[in-house]
C-alpha positions in Angstrom: -16.2 15.7 14.1 -18.7 16.4 11.3 -21.2 13.9 10.0 -21.5 15.2 6.5 -19.6 12.3 5.0 -21.4 9.4 3.3 -20.4 6.7 0.8 -16.8 6.0 1.7 -14.9 3.4 -0.4 -12.1 1.5 1.3 -10.0 -0.5 -1.1 -7.4 -3.2 -0.3 -6.0 -6.4 -1.7 -6.3 -8.2 1.7 -9.2 -8.4 4.1 -10.3 -10.8 6.7 -10.1 -13.8 6.9 -6.6 -12.7 5.9 -5.3 -11.3 9.1 -2.3 -9.1 8.2 -1.9 -5.6 9.6 -3.3 -3.8 6.6 -6.4 -6.0 6.5 -7.0 -5.3 10.2 -6.6 -1.6 9.5 -9.2 -1.6 6.7 -11.6 -3.8 8.8 -11.5 -1.4 11.7 -11.8 1.6 9.5 -14.9 0.0 7.9 -16.5 -0.9 11.3 -16.0 2.4 13.1 -16.8 4.6 10.1 -20.0 2.6 9.5 -20.9 3.2 13.2 -20.1 6.9 12.9 -21.4 8.1 9.5 -22.6 5.0 7.6 -22.4 4.3 3.9 -19.1 2.4 4.0 -18.1 -0.1 1.3 -15.0 -2.3 1.3 -13.7 -3.4 -2.1 -11.4 -6.4 -2.1 -10.6 -9.6 -4.1 -12.9 -12.6 -3.5 -11.9 -15.0 -0.7 -13.6 -18.4 -0.7 -13.3 -18.6 3.1 -14.9 -15.2 3.7 -18.3 -14.7 5.4 -19.4 -11.1 5.6 -23.0 -11.7 6.6 -22.4 -10.2 10.1 -20.9 -7.0 8.7 -23.0 -3.8 8.9 -21.1 -2.3 6.0 -21.1 -3.7 2.4 -18.2 -5.7 1.0 -17.9 -5.8 -2.8 -15.5 -8.4 -4.1 -14.1 -9.2 -7.5 -12.7 -12.2 -9.3 -9.5 -13.4 -7.7 -6.7 -16.0 -8.0 -4.3 -17.3 -5.3 -1.0 -15.5 -5.0 1.7 -18.2 -5.7 3.7 -19.3 -2.7 1.9 -16.8 -0.4 -1.3 -18.5 0.9 -3.8 -17.3 2.0 -3.3 -14.2 -0.1 -5.3 -13.6 -3.3 -5.2 -11.1 -6.1 -7.3 -10.3 -9.2 -8.1 -7.6 -11.7 -11.5 -5.9 -11.3 -11.7 -5.0 -15.0 -12.0 -8.8 -15.7 -15.1 -9.0 -13.6 -17.8 -7.0 -15.5 -20.6 -7.7 -13.0 -18.5 -6.4 -10.2 -17.3 -3.4 -12.2 -20.9 -2.4 -13.1 -22.0 -2.7 -9.5 -19.0 -0.6 -8.3 -19.7 2.2 -10.8 -23.3 2.4 -9.8 -22.2 3.4 -6.3 -21.7 7.1 -6.0 -18.8 7.6 -3.6 -17.9 10.9 -1.8 -14.3 9.7 -1.3 -12.2 6.6 -1.9 -9.2 5.4 0.2 -6.7 3.0 -1.4 -4.7 0.9 1.1 -2.4 -0.7 -1.5 -1.2 0.4 -5.0 -2.2 -2.8 -6.8 -5.5 -4.3 -8.1 -7.8 -2.8 -5.6 -5.9 0.5 -5.6 -6.2 0.7 -9.4 -10.0 0.2 -9.0 -10.0 3.1 -6.5 -8.0 5.2 -8.9 -10.5 4.5 -11.7 -13.5 5.3 -9.5 -11.9 8.6 -8.4 -11.2 9.6 -12.0 -14.6 8.6 -13.3 -16.6 10.1 -10.5 -14.3 13.1 -10.1 -13.8 12.6 -6.3 -10.7 12.7 -4.1 -8.6 9.7 -3.4 -6.5 9.1 -0.3 -3.7 6.5 -0.6 -1.9 5.0 2.4 1.6 3.7 2.0 1.7 0.6 4.3 4.5 -1.6 3.1 8.0 -1.7 1.8 6.9 -2.8 -1.7 10.4 -2.7 -3.1 11.5 -5.4 -0.6 8.5 -7.5 -1.6 9.3 -7.5 -5.3 13.1 -7.7 -4.9 12.6 -11.3 -3.7 10.8 -12.4 -6.9 12.0 -10.0 -9.7 15.4 -10.6 -11.2 17.3 -7.6 -12.2 17.4 -4.0 -11.0 16.0 -2.5 -14.2 12.7 -4.4 -14.0 12.5 -3.8 -10.2 13.0 -0.1 -10.8 10.2 -0.1 -13.3 7.8 -1.7 -10.9 8.7 0.8 -8.1 8.3 3.6 -10.6 4.7 2.4 -11.2 4.1 2.3 -7.5 5.4 5.9 -7.1 3.2 7.0 -10.0 0.2 5.5 -8.2 0.9 7.5 -5.0 1.5 10.7 -7.0 -2.0 10.3 -8.5 -3.6 10.5 -5.1 -5.0 13.7 -3.6 -3.5 12.9 -0.3 -0.9 10.3 0.8 -0.8 8.9 4.4 1.9 6.9 6.2 1.4 5.2 9.7 4.3 7.1 11.3 6.9 9.8 10.6 9.9 7.5 9.8 8.0 5.9 6.9 8.1 9.1 4.9 11.8 8.4 4.2 10.9 5.0 2.7 8.5 6.4 0.1 10.8 9.4 -0.6 13.6 6.9 -1.2 11.4 5.3 -4.0 11.4 8.6 -5.8 8.1 10.1 -4.6 8.2 13.9 -4.5 4.9 15.0 -3.0 3.5 15.8 0.4 3.0 13.0 3.0 0.7 13.1 6.0 1.2 10.9 9.1 -1.9 8.9 10.1 -1.4 6.5 13.0 -2.8 3.0 13.2 -5.1 2.1 16.1 -5.8 -1.0 18.2 -9.0 -2.9 18.9 -7.7 -4.4 22.2 -7.9 -1.2 24.2 -9.6 -1.8 27.5 -9.2 -2.4 31.3 -7.7 -5.8 32.2 -7.6 -7.1 35.8 -4.5 -8.7 37.4 -6.6 -11.8 37.6 -7.0 -11.8 33.8 -3.2 -11.7 33.3 -2.6 -14.5 35.8 -5.4 -16.6 34.3 -4.0 -16.1 30.8 -0.6 -17.5 31.8 -2.2 -20.4 33.6 -4.3 -21.3 30.5 -1.2 -21.3 28.3 0.6 -23.6 30.7 3.3 -21.1 31.8 5.3 -22.2 34.8 6.3 -19.9 37.6 9.4 -17.9 36.7 9.2 -18.6 33.0 9.9 -15.7 30.7 7.1 -15.7 28.1 8.1 -14.4 24.7 5.7 -13.8 21.7 5.6 -13.2 18.0 2.4 -12.6 16.0 2.5 -12.2 12.2 3.5 -13.7 8.9 6.0 -16.5 9.1 8.3 -15.2 6.4 12.0 -14.6 6.4 11.5 -10.9 5.5 10.3 -10.4 9.1 13.9 -11.3 10.3 12.6 -14.3 12.2 15.9 -16.1 11.7 17.5 -13.6 14.0 14.8 -14.3 16.6 15.5 -18.0 16.5 19.2 -17.5 16.6 18.9 -15.4 19.7 16.5 -17.9 21.4 19.1 -20.6 20.8 21.7 -18.5 22.7 19.5 -18.3 25.8 18.6 -22.0 26.1 19.9 -22.1 29.6 17.1 -19.6 30.7 13.6 -20.7 31.7 11.5 -19.3 28.8 8.6 -20.2 26.6 8.2 -18.8 23.1 5.0 -18.6 21.1 5.0 -18.1 17.3 1.5 -17.2 16.1 0.7 -17.0 12.3 1.4 -18.8 9.1 3.7 -18.3 6.1 6.0 -20.0 3.6 8.9 -20.1 6.1 7.0 -21.9 8.8 8.5 -25.4 8.1 12.0 -24.0 7.9 11.5 -22.2 11.1 10.5 -25.4 12.9 13.6 -27.1 11.5 15.9 -24.2 12.7 14.3 -24.4 16.1 15.1 -28.1 16.3 18.7 -27.5 15.1 19.1 -25.0 18.0 17.7 -27.6 20.5 14.9 -25.4 21.8 11.9 -27.3 20.4 10.7 -28.0 24.0 10.6 -24.3 24.7 9.0 -23.1 21.4 5.4 -23.5 20.3 4.1 -22.9 16.8 0.5 -22.0 17.4 -0.4 -21.5 13.7 -3.1 -19.2 12.4 -5.3 -17.6 15.1 -8.3 -15.6 14.1 -10.1 -15.6 17.5 -9.3 -12.2 18.9 -10.3 -13.2 22.4 -7.8 -16.1 22.3 -5.1 -13.9 20.8 -5.6 -11.4 23.5 -4.8 -14.1 26.1 -1.4 -14.7 24.4 -0.6 -10.9 24.5 -1.7 -10.9 28.2 0.4 -13.9 29.1 3.6 -12.5 27.4 6.4 -10.7 29.2 7.9 -9.4 25.9 7.0 -9.2 22.3 9.8 -9.9 19.8 9.6 -7.9 16.6 13.0 -7.5 14.9 11.5 -6.8 11.4 13.2 -4.4 9.0 10.5 -5.1 6.5 7.5 -3.5 8.3 6.6 0.2 8.2 4.5 0.0 11.3 4.0 -2.8 13.9 0.3 -3.0 14.4 1.0 -6.1 16.5 3.4 -4.0 18.6 0.5 -1.7 19.5 -1.7 -4.7 20.3 0.9 -6.1 22.6 1.2 -2.8 24.3 -2.5 -2.7 24.9 -2.0 -5.7 27.1 1.0 -4.1 28.9 3.5 -6.2 26.9 6.5 -4.2 25.7 8.4 -5.0 22.5 11.9 -5.4 21.3 12.6 -3.9 17.9 15.7 -3.0 15.8 17.1 0.6 16.0 17.3 0.9 12.2 13.8 -0.4 11.6 11.3 2.0 10.1 8.6 0.6 12.4 10.7 1.3 15.5 10.0 5.0 15.3 7.0 4.5 17.5 9.2 3.5 20.5 11.4 5.4 22.9 14.2 3.0 24.0 13.9 2.0 27.6 10.6 4.0 28.0 8.0 2.5 25.7 10.0 -0.4 24.4 13.5 -1.7 23.8 15.7 -1.0 20.7 18.7 -3.2 19.8 21.2 -3.7 17.1 20.6 -6.2 14.2 22.7 -9.0 15.7 22.0 -12.2 17.6 24.5 -11.0 20.2 22.6 -7.8 20.9 19.3 -9.7 20.9 20.7 -12.3 23.4 22.1 -9.6 25.7 18.8 -7.8 25.8 16.9 -11.0 26.6 19.2 -11.9 29.4 19.1 -8.4 30.9 15.4 -8.2 30.8 14.9 -11.7 32.2 16.9 -10.6 35.2 14.9 -7.4 35.7 11.2 -8.3 35.4 10.2 -5.1 37.2 11.7 -3.1 34.3 9.6 -5.2 31.8 6.5 -4.4 33.7 7.2 -0.7 34.0 8.0 -0.3 30.3 4.9 -2.3 29.3 2.7 0.1 31.3 4.3 3.1 29.6 3.9 1.5 26.2 0.2 1.0 26.9 -0.1 4.7 27.8 1.9 6.1 25.0 1.5 4.1 21.7 -2.0 2.8 21.9 -5.0 4.5 20.4 -8.4 3.0 19.8 -9.5 2.4 16.2 -12.7 4.3 17.0 -10.5 7.4 17.7 -8.5 6.8 14.6 -11.6 6.4 12.4 -13.0 9.6 13.7 -9.8 11.5 12.9 -9.8 9.9 9.4 -13.3 11.1 8.8 -12.4 14.6 9.7 -9.5 14.4 7.3 -11.7 13.1 4.6 -14.1 15.9 5.0 -11.3 18.5 5.0 -10.0 17.0 1.8 -13.4 17.0 0.1 -13.8 20.7 1.1 -10.4 21.6 -0.2 -10.8 19.8 -3.5 -14.4 20.4 -4.3 -13.5 22.9 -7.1 -11.2 20.3 -8.6 -13.5 17.3 -8.0 -17.1 18.7 -8.2 -19.7 16.2 -7.1 
């Protein structure tokens, strides 16, 4: 790895204390790139709950407003914050990396154009699905998606977290080249058998209970109704299910759990920002449930795997491309019947769960430090290739 790179701009509309997968990606890029080469700046909307005083990198934030019906998300327009805009433009970047195609991404695009530097853009989410829930009519939806495609086509390099996600962006109408750049995990380490046993004890897991886990947004787009339907079908089994996170569907999820009569076996933990505490849940779990068709990459699936916990995903899901069925995880059809059958089979064969969890840990988990170093090498390569187009 070279150390020529300085002044990296990382742009995203979400950042901790918002704890979604993209925010975690940007935070880990910032931390490890700052450790490696320095000069890192994160650009993101203001969050009133944020405290960045312990960060070694700089965080520049701009005027924001809450996203309706999606707390704790915020958005904003950097052009409406002249003090921020002036400060941003005084920073001379070598490269900018946009992690979303909206307000922060537009700021990255503007910086790249004005400073004549390259821009990388990562396609993290199924944005059409996001907007389809709130935009009436296909014509308007197509226009929004066309704007997103135009954004990615303006980038010098476009990244996706895994090979299967290329098809999603191509289906939107994008025509250019796409590079795969995996996500990492900050939970990589050595964990003793005593730690796993102690984690189960602290969470009140009884002997013989199958511990199931979900971490992420509590929104119906994550296919959580299917999860609860499947849990209702295995009420005769000894299991304990933990839902960690928040979202607009949380109250309805609790009601559905009660309707299924499994409220004594299901716990809603809520938002959890303490990574050490979250690691205990991953360690205590036998199986991670992630039947989402919405996600392009399951960062939480990699986190679970780091603690030797395998995942169940849907065969047709874009995110499931990271798994090999029966080797590094389990793939099922998109039905409560398939989900139920898999849970019953795995409950009866705990040895298989353990073996697949170990294989998942070995095959789909990379440290964020490793990922950041690869990203820096790619940045430097892009700068060298485009220096005649974007002279500094």
